[in-house]
N, C-alpha and C positions, 0 to 999 in steps of 0.2 A: 088344778090346785088353787084353792081359795086362800087369800091372804088379807090381812087387815092392816091399816095404817095405824100404828100404836101412838105416835107423837107427830105433830105439826110444829115446825120451828116458827115461832112468832116473828122474830126479827127478820129472818131471811125472807119469809113469805110476804110479811108487811112491806119490806124494802122493795121487792120486785114488783108487787102489786102497786104500790105507791108510784114507782117510776113509770110503769106501764100506763097508769091513769094519767100522769102527767104529759106523757107523750101523746096519748090518744086524744086528749082534750085540744090540743093545738089545731088540728085540722077543723074541728068543730067551731071552736071559739074564734079563730081568725075571721072567717067570713061575717060571723055575728058582729064582731068589733068594726069591720069595714062598713057594713051595712049601717050600724047604728052612728058611726062617725059622718056618714054622708046623709042620713035621714034625720038628724037632729035639727031642731031650729037654730039658726045662725046667731040669734040675739034672744036675750031673755025678755021679761016684761019691762025691766027698767032701761032696755037698750043696750045692755052689756054684751059683749060677745061671749058665745058658749062654745066650748070645745069638749069633745068626748075625752074623758080622763084614760088615755092610753096606757097608764100604768096598770089599770086593771088587767089588761092583756097579760102582762108579766106576773101578777098576783094569783090569777085563776090557776095555773098549773102548779103553783106552790101549795095553794089550798087543796087542790085535788091529791097532791102528793101526801100532805098532812092527814087529810081525813081518810084517805084510801089507806095509808098505814096504819092508823090508829084503828080503824074498823076491822082489818084483817088481823092485827095483833090481838084484839079482843076476841075475835072469832076463833083464833087458834088456842087461846088460853082457855075458852070455854070448851072447845073440842078436847083439848088435853085433859081437862078436869072431868068431863062427863065420859071419857073413854073407859074409864074403869067401872062404870055403871051400866052403860049401854052398848059398849063396843064401839068399833071404828068403822070407817069407810071400808068396804068389803070389794074386792076386786079379784078376778080370776086370771091366772096365768097359765101358759103352756109352753112346752119345750120345743 
């Protein structure tokens, strides 16, 4: 039996995708942050000490959540609008 998905919930799907994106970026971004903190020059051209801004480590998951949420919400809204004209995702089930 073939079925179609008639509507996607923008908020619920956006929330789930945003949280998953924020969690999955941590194992990728943590090594990059550590590498950058150890490989950056210790002083700038004027002789002032330089440090890698670690607050970026905490901002990236937040940015990934926000942009992941927004992109999925827009995708769901577009899907829900175009469903009536072109149909939806189709899948087959069996008992």
